[in-house]
C-alpha positions, 0 to 999 in steps of 0.5 A: 543570600548565597555568600560564596559561589564559584562558577567554572566555564572554559572562558570564565572564573567568577571570584568570590563575592556576596550575591543575592539570588534573583531566579535560577537559570541554566548555564552549560559548561563542558569539562574534560573527559565525557562529563558535561556540567549543568550549573544553575544560577542567575544572580544580581551582584550586590556590592555591599558598600565598602565592606569588600573581601579584598581590602587592597582594592580601591572602591573604584576598582571594585565597582569596575570589577562588579560591573565586569561581573555583571556584564559576564553574567549577562553574557552567560544569561544570553548564552543560556537563552541561546542554549534553551532556544537551541534545545527547544528548536532542535529537530532531534529529540533530547531527553535527560534521565537520572542515572540512578533512578532512570526517571526523566527530568527533561524533554525538549519539544521534539522529544514530546512530539516523538512520544506523543506526550507533554513534557509534564507527562514525560517527567512522570515516566521512566526509561521502562515506560517508553521501551518495549520489553524486548529492547529495554535490556539494551537500553539499560546496558547503555546506562551501565556503559555510560556510568563506566565512562564509555561512549555509546551510540545505538541504532534502530531502537524501538520506542513506545508512543503514548498511543501504543504505536512504535517508532524507531530511533538512533540514539547518541548519549552522554553522561552529564551532571544536571541539577547536582545529579548524574544524568544521561542526556540522549539525542534521538533521531527518528528513523521510522520513515527512513526504515520504512523507505529502506524496507520499501526500497529493499522490497521494491528491489527484490520485486523488480529483480524477481520480475526481471528474472521471471518475465518472458521478455528478454532483457539484455545489456551490452557494452559499446562493442556490442558484447553481452555483459548482462541478461535475464533467463528469458534470453537463454530460453529464446535463443536456446544458448546457455549463460556461459555460451552467451556472456561476453559474445557479440549480439551479432552472432545471433542476429540475422546478417541482413538485419545487423545494419538495423541495429548498428544504425540504431545503436549509433543514433542512441549513442549520438542523441542519448535517446532510446530507440523503440520498435526495432524489428529484426530476425534472429537465429535459434541455436537449433537453426530456426528463425525467430522475430523480435520487437525491441526497445533499446536505451543508453546505459550510463555510468555514474558520470553520466557517460554512455558506456553501453546499451540495454534493451528489452526484446519481445519475441513476436514469433509467438505473438504472431502465432497467438494472434493467428490462434486468436483470430481463428478462435474468434472466427469459431466463436462467431460462427457458434454465436451466430448459429446458437439458439440462445440470444446474446446481446451486448450493451454499453453502460448507458444500456444501448445495444452494441451487439445482438446475435442473429438468434433474435429472429428465433426468439423475438421475430426481429432481424438484427438490423431491426433489433439494433434500432430499438431501445431496451425499454421497447423490448421489456415489459414494465415489470421486467424493465423495473427488475433490470433497472433495480439490478443495474443500480445495485451492481453499480453501487457495488462497483463504486464501493469496490466490493464487487466480484468482477467475475460475478454473474446475475441470473434473472427471469424477464418478460419481453415483447416479440415483434408480433406483440406477444411476449416471451419469457427469458432466463438471462445470465448477465455479466460485465465486460471490462477494460484493462483496468477492470472497469466495466465498459459494457453488459453481456447478456446470454438469454434462453427462451423459457416460455414453455417452461414457464407455461408448464410451471404455471400449469403445474401450479394451477393443477396443484392448487386445484387438487389441493382445494379438492383435498382440503374440502373433502370430508374423507381422510386423505394422507400421504406417507414417504418411503420411510412410512412417515406422514408427508401430507394430510388434509384438513379432514384428517386433522379434524377426525384425529384430533391432531394438528397438522404440524403434529401429524406431519412426520408421524410414523 
């Protein structure tokens, strides 16, 4: 039985009365200064007959007062329930720690999720358990500041989860009295994703800034009058003027006079429609007086209000591209002449192993014309054993491609036996690699094959000869041995072992 309790809130002072404690609850009351008092009470008021503390009041007045007090306590209970729901449903993590011991006494569900722990687990921990060493000093300083009555707000503080990973949070904290003890209540905002996004944005901004400055295409921005307000280094390289010479000048100074109407009309259309214009071909003048040609795409440039205040564009100097295309055409012609006259056989198949190209040297290696060979399938060329070798290799390489573990420039070398037009066979050493698209995916198989029939015959003849003389040496009764240039035994026959009493392994290498 609790005889006297005085509860102070901004709205209510409960007079002295005898009450019976039913069960504890939380009532939250904010005081002046920087201290929040948490008072624990949930009582059922019992009017004890006529024995009231104020004899001047009538029994009816006391009953009314008692009823009023019950109503106030009910309101406080409802308020307490609302605070509990507010704390439990808050997106911010809320954590309470004793000021002296720095041990945790409360954590809301959001805080439990942030730390990856249950409230019971957190109640067994202290401040040092959830902070890495490098940030603990900062947190302890925050406790000291709060104890002095100072307000605190710290940003980007690392916290330790149960699994050892870190998350970062901004923290606002206040001094409170909780269950009769001075405590710190902290409100945690997880900024991990924000920091990741911030870092990603910074890296992206830096990346694209670097790309803009390093790219070969010219990027420019002009105002509505056509004067340069910004451009990258590429434009200075293309026209031969310095930044100081170009900034603030009109683009018309570099454009050939006959092509100025092209850009004038394009800019007018962009300003009217708000849509970009692409494939704008025009000529321009280099500082040295030579002419160049560009292919440009121009877009509207907006301010924060969405108004068009200028134009921005990307211009590619197609003079160099045309030179490259011409060089490529000449190169293709040169290599086509080489492939058509070389002895090695070049074939290209798609991913279904159908021929898409066969070089004219097929006549030398197989006796077929290109037209005849193109009408054959790969299995009509290969002997069954060689066909199996190639199919196994193909399956292995496709598994590597699917797993993403393959070197895109790898070359496989195999020896295969193929049928010629006259029914005989030819041995080929094949260097096999993949043709790839812009996304580095295989779209075909390039094979360069060399006739090794004579080499295979020579190898077979040598092997047969070695086998023949090895048999003779092993069967002869005389001792036969060979030594290397250092005088060590490099070979002995069986008779040498029998007559010397040494095993062949013991004799080999013996001086």
